[in-house]
C-alpha positions in Angstrom: -61.3 -15.9 67.4 -58.0 -15.8 69.3 -57.9 -18.3 72.5 -57.2 -15.6 74.8 -59.2 -12.2 76.0 -58.2 -9.3 73.0 -57.6 -6.3 74.8 -56.6 -3.0 73.3 -52.6 -2.1 73.8 -54.5 1.3 75.4 -55.8 -0.6 78.0 -52.3 -1.9 79.0 -49.9 1.0 78.0 -49.4 4.9 78.6 -47.3 7.3 77.1 -43.9 8.3 78.9 -43.4 11.6 78.4 -39.5 12.8 79.9 -39.2 15.7 77.8 -36.2 17.9 78.3 -34.6 21.1 76.1 -32.0 20.9 74.2 -28.6 22.3 76.2 -25.8 22.9 73.1 -22.7 22.3 75.8 -23.9 18.8 76.8 -23.7 15.3 74.9 -26.9 13.2 74.0 -26.6 9.7 73.2 -28.8 9.2 70.4 -31.2 5.8 69.9 -32.8 4.4 66.5 -34.3 1.4 66.1 -33.5 -1.2 63.6 -36.2 -2.6 61.5 -38.1 -6.7 62.0 -37.8 -6.2 65.5 -34.1 -6.2 66.0 -34.9 -3.0 68.3 -33.1 0.1 69.4 -29.4 0.6 69.1 -27.1 3.5 70.2 -27.1 5.2 66.9 -24.9 8.5 67.7 -23.3 10.7 70.4 -23.8 14.2 69.1 -23.7 17.9 71.8 -26.8 20.2 71.8 -25.1 22.1 69.3 -24.7 19.7 66.4 -28.4 18.7 66.3 -31.6 20.4 65.2 -34.0 19.3 67.9 -35.0 21.6 70.3 -36.4 18.9 72.8 -35.0 15.3 73.3 -37.0 12.4 74.9 -35.0 10.3 77.2 -35.8 6.6 78.0 -35.4 4.2 80.8 -34.8 0.6 80.3 -38.1 -1.5 79.7 -39.6 1.0 77.6 -41.1 -0.1 74.5 -40.6 2.5 71.3 -41.2 2.0 67.7 -40.4 4.5 64.5 -43.2 6.5 63.5 -41.4 6.5 59.9 -40.5 2.6 60.2 -43.3 0.9 62.1 -44.5 -0.8 58.7 -41.1 -3.0 58.4 -41.6 -3.8 62.6 -39.0 -1.0 63.9 -40.3 -1.9 67.3 -38.4 -2.4 70.2 -38.0 -2.8 74.2 -34.9 -0.3 75.8 -32.1 -2.6 77.2 -30.5 -1.8 80.6 -27.2 -0.9 78.3 -29.4 1.8 76.7 -31.1 3.4 79.9 -31.1 7.2 79.9 -30.5 7.9 76.3 -33.0 9.7 74.1 -34.8 9.8 71.0 -36.8 12.4 68.9 -39.9 12.8 69.0 -40.2 10.6 66.0 -39.9 7.8 68.5 -42.7 7.2 70.8 -42.4 5.6 74.3 -44.5 3.6 76.5 -44.6 2.0 79.7 -46.4 -1.4 81.0 -49.5 -0.3 83.4 -49.2 -2.2 86.4 -49.9 -5.8 85.9 -50.5 -5.0 82.5 -48.4 -6.1 80.0 -44.5 -7.7 79.4 -42.8 -5.8 76.8 -40.8 -8.7 75.6 -43.8 -10.3 75.2 -45.6 -7.3 73.2 -42.2 -6.9 71.2 -42.6 -10.6 70.3 -46.8 -9.8 68.8 -45.2 -7.2 66.7 -43.1 -9.5 64.8 -46.5 -11.4 63.9 -47.0 -11.0 60.0 -51.2 -10.0 60.4 -50.2 -7.1 62.8 -47.2 -5.6 60.3 -50.0 -6.2 57.3 -52.2 -3.7 59.6 -49.6 -1.5 60.2 -48.6 -1.0 56.8 -52.1 -0.4 56.1 -52.6 2.2 58.7 -49.8 3.7 57.0 -50.8 3.6 53.8 -50.2 7.1 52.2 -52.0 9.0 49.5 -50.8 6.5 47.1 -49.4 2.9 46.9 -45.9 4.1 46.8 -45.8 6.6 49.9 -46.1 5.7 53.8 -47.1 8.6 56.2 -46.3 8.3 59.6 -47.5 5.6 62.1 -49.7 7.9 64.6 -50.1 6.5 68.1 -54.0 6.8 68.4 -53.2 4.0 65.2 -51.0 1.8 67.9 -53.1 2.4 70.8 -56.1 1.2 69.5 -54.3 -2.2 68.5 -56.2 -5.6 69.8 -53.9 -8.1 70.9 -54.8 -11.6 72.5 -53.5 -10.9 76.6 -52.4 -13.7 79.0 -52.0 -13.3 82.5 -48.5 -11.7 83.2 -46.8 -14.8 84.5 -47.9 -16.9 81.3 -46.8 -13.8 79.1 -43.3 -14.5 81.1 -43.4 -18.1 80.2 -44.6 -17.7 76.4 -41.5 -15.2 76.3 -38.5 -17.2 77.9 -39.3 -19.9 74.9 -39.7 -18.0 72.5 -36.1 -16.4 73.6 -34.6 -20.3 73.9 -35.9 -20.4 70.1 -34.6 -17.0 69.1 -31.0 -18.0 70.7 -30.6 -21.1 69.0 -32.0 -19.3 65.5 -29.0 -16.6 66.3 -26.8 -19.6 66.4 -27.4 -20.9 63.3 -26.9 -17.3 61.6 -23.6 -17.3 63.5 -23.0 -20.6 62.5 -23.8 -19.0 58.4 -21.4 -16.5 58.8 -18.8 -18.4 60.3 -19.5 -20.9 57.7 -19.5 -18.6 54.9 -16.7 -16.1 56.0 -13.9 -19.0 56.4 -15.0 -20.6 53.2 -14.6 -17.3 51.3 -11.3 -17.3 52.4 -10.3 -20.1 50.2 -10.3 -17.2 47.5 -8.0 -14.6 48.5 -5.6 -17.3 50.0 -5.6 -18.8 46.6 -4.9 -15.2 44.8 -2.1 -14.7 47.4 -0.5 -17.8 46.6 -0.9 -17.6 42.8 0.5 -13.4 43.1 3.4 -14.6 44.6 4.3 -16.8 41.7 4.3 -13.7 39.1 7.3 -11.9 38.5 6.2 -9.0 36.4 3.8 -6.5 38.0 1.9 -4.0 36.4 -1.2 -1.6 36.9 -4.5 -1.9 35.9 -4.7 0.8 33.6 -2.5 -1.4 31.5 -5.6 -3.8 30.8 -8.1 -0.9 30.7 -9.2 1.1 27.8 -9.6 4.3 29.7 -10.6 5.7 32.9 -13.1 4.4 35.0 -16.4 6.3 34.7 -18.6 7.3 36.7 -22.8 7.0 36.3 -25.9 9.0 36.9 -27.8 8.9 40.1 -31.2 9.7 39.1 -33.7 11.0 41.4 -36.2 7.8 41.6 -40.1 8.1 42.5 -40.6 4.1 42.6 -42.6 4.4 38.9 -43.5 1.0 37.9 -42.8 2.0 34.1 -39.8 3.7 34.9 -36.4 3.0 34.3 -34.5 0.5 37.2 -31.3 2.4 38.5 -28.9 0.2 40.3 -28.4 0.9 44.4 -24.7 1.0 46.0 -26.2 -3.0 47.2 -26.0 -4.0 44.0 -22.3 -4.5 44.2 -21.5 -4.1 47.5 -20.2 -7.8 48.9 -18.7 -8.4 45.3 -21.7 -10.5 44.2 -24.2 -8.8 41.9 -27.6 -8.4 43.0 -30.6 -7.3 40.7 -32.9 -6.5 42.6 -31.1 -3.7 44.2 -32.8 -1.5 42.8 -35.0 1.9 41.9 -36.9 2.9 39.3 -36.8 6.7 37.7 -39.5 8.2 35.6 -37.0 11.3 34.6 -36.4 11.4 30.6 -33.6 9.6 29.8 -30.4 10.5 27.1 -30.4 7.2 24.9 -27.0 8.3 23.9 -25.5 8.9 27.9 -22.3 6.5 29.2 -24.6 5.6 32.0 -26.5 2.4 30.8 -25.1 -0.9 31.3 -24.7 -3.6 28.8 -24.4 -7.3 30.7 -20.5 -7.7 30.9 -19.8 -4.7 32.3 -17.2 -4.8 35.1 -18.6 -2.0 38.1 -17.0 -0.9 41.2 -18.2 1.0 44.5 -16.3 4.4 44.5 -17.9 5.5 47.9 -18.9 3.6 50.8 -17.8 2.5 54.2 -13.5 2.0 54.8 -14.1 -1.6 54.7 -17.3 -1.8 51.5 -15.5 0.6 49.4 -14.2 -0.6 46.3 -16.0 -4.1 45.9 -17.0 -5.0 42.5 -19.1 -6.9 40.7 -20.2 -7.9 36.5 -23.5 -6.8 35.7 -25.8 -9.8 34.3 -28.0 -8.0 31.9 -30.8 -7.3 34.4 -32.9 -5.4 35.0 -32.9 -4.3 31.8 -32.8 -1.5 30.7 -30.9 -0.2 33.6 -28.4 2.7 34.2 -25.6 2.5 37.3 -25.7 5.2 39.7 -22.8 8.0 40.4 -21.6 6.0 43.6 -20.0 3.0 41.0 -17.9 3.4 38.2 -17.7 1.3 35.2 -14.3 -0.2 34.1 -13.7 -0.4 30.5 -11.5 -3.8 30.6 -9.8 -4.4 27.4 -11.0 -7.9 26.3 -7.9 -8.6 24.4 -5.5 -8.4 27.6 -7.9 -9.5 30.5 -10.8 -11.3 31.2 -13.4 -9.2 33.2 -13.9 -12.4 35.4 -10.2 -12.4 35.9 -10.5 -9.1 37.1 -12.9 -9.4 38.8 -11.5 -12.1 41.1 -8.6 -9.9 41.3 -10.0 -6.7 42.9 -11.0 -9.0 45.6 -7.4 -10.1 46.5 -5.3 -9.0 49.4 -3.0 -7.0 47.4 -5.9 -5.0 45.7 -7.7 -4.5 48.8 -4.8 -3.0 50.6 -4.5 -0.6 48.1 -8.0 0.1 48.3 -7.5 1.0 52.1 -4.5 2.8 51.8 -5.7 5.1 48.7 -8.8 5.6 50.0 -9.7 9.1 51.7 -12.6 10.7 53.4 -14.1 13.9 55.3 -15.7 11.3 57.7 -14.2 8.2 59.8 -17.1 6.1 58.9 -16.9 6.8 55.1 -14.0 6.6 52.3 -13.8 7.3 48.8 -11.7 6.3 45.4 -11.2 7.8 42.2 -10.1 7.2 38.7 -6.2 7.2 39.6 -6.8 4.9 42.5 -8.5 2.4 40.8 -5.7 2.9 37.6 -2.8 2.6 39.9 -4.0 -0.7 41.2 -1.3 -3.1 41.2 -1.9 -5.6 39.0 -0.2 -9.2 37.3 1.2 -8.2 34.1 1.6 -10.6 30.9 -0.9 -13.0 32.3 -2.4 -14.7 29.0 -5.6 -15.1 28.7 -5.6 -19.1 28.7 -3.9 -18.8 31.8 -6.6 -16.3 33.3 -8.8 -18.8 31.8 -7.5 -21.5 34.1 -7.2 -19.2 36.8 -11.0 -18.4 37.0 -11.7 -22.2 36.3 -9.8 -22.9 39.5 -11.6 -20.2 42.1 -15.1 -20.9 40.2 -14.6 -24.3 41.6 -14.2 -22.7 45.1 -16.0 -20.5 45.4 -18.9 -23.1 44.2 -17.6 -25.1 47.1 -18.0 -22.2 49.2 -21.5 -21.7 47.9 -22.5 -25.1 49.0 -21.3 -24.9 52.5 -23.1 -21.4 52.7 -26.3 -23.1 51.7 -26.2 -26.0 53.9 -25.5 -23.2 56.8 -28.4 -21.4 55.2 -31.3 -24.1 55.4 -30.3 -25.1 58.5 -30.7 -21.3 59.8 -33.9 -21.1 57.9 -35.7 -24.4 59.4 -34.7 -22.6 63.0 -36.3 -19.4 61.8 -39.2 -21.1 60.6 -39.6 -22.9 64.0 -39.5 -19.8 65.9 -42.4 -18.2 63.6 -44.1 -21.2 64.0 -44.1 -21.3 67.5 -44.8 -17.8 67.8 -48.3 -17.7 65.9 -48.7 -20.9 67.6 -48.5 -19.2 71.3 -49.8 -15.6 70.5 -52.0 -15.7 67.0 -55.5 -16.8 66.3 -56.4 -20.5 67.8 
């Protein structure tokens, strides 16, 4: 039982309808809503001719909006002053508080409660457990929340804002620590590269051309075959959880099957992320790699895959990727087989020297990992305090 009287959202909020017919010659600032209550953001600017919408809806500062498609992932938020006058499609219902009803920021925090998100997820369940329906407004307006007097709501928001700010500073510290420590590896790579008298290309230590995988249509069948997502390779760390599953027929003899130790590289991504690489650790298995990823066939008689993986992170290799990447969009870049094979690579480094080099960089990354873990634990403690305070102030008694 709540310590405060429960009211339906429909009693304290009302829909805000500000439709405008799209003008083909006019530019529109279009918004999206981030997941996990991270709020609205400017997604893109388009002319009316570039959007398929016939009608768009103008938002004002202080509006409360959500995404019908991703409400179950916490896509709720309040329009900040800097986004006043922007537009959303009809997939983003807009609400305003009835006079003296609810503070939008208080409401935004309430939508972070796990129990509320579980209720929303249940209301969004589709015809099968693997599908999701849009979160309809009648579900939203029927939700009941504990309602404090408006001044008390604002005091709660102030307290939660202070805690959220502390958590945000913790995230920044964690990111700063991780970035500064990770800089040790490229710096050492640069030092070592300056001592190598001969330069070759990556093609010198490959047995053939890099090969793309297969982007099978994934339907989430639990019994299906695992297909890596681009995120499994992005960041120069292998992430086994970044995969989907497909129930499509597969060919046992195809070249898209992964083997433990395979070196993978993204061939398409944003300019900052294209060319990232990781080594498949054997999980999940069996596993397929996608078309936007290349497998680099390293000749193990000439190079250690882990040595090559470290080299791909070097400033020399990253500069080569940035310079040679192409794309029709400024936000996406691509590299091909030729770019990868022409990458500058140290020639004539004995396997024993490569092993020593890898061991040294492993020690550096170990130091980096430990420092990042300390910052991560501190950040998790602060995030936990915010969650506990949120539940205490806004949840059941």
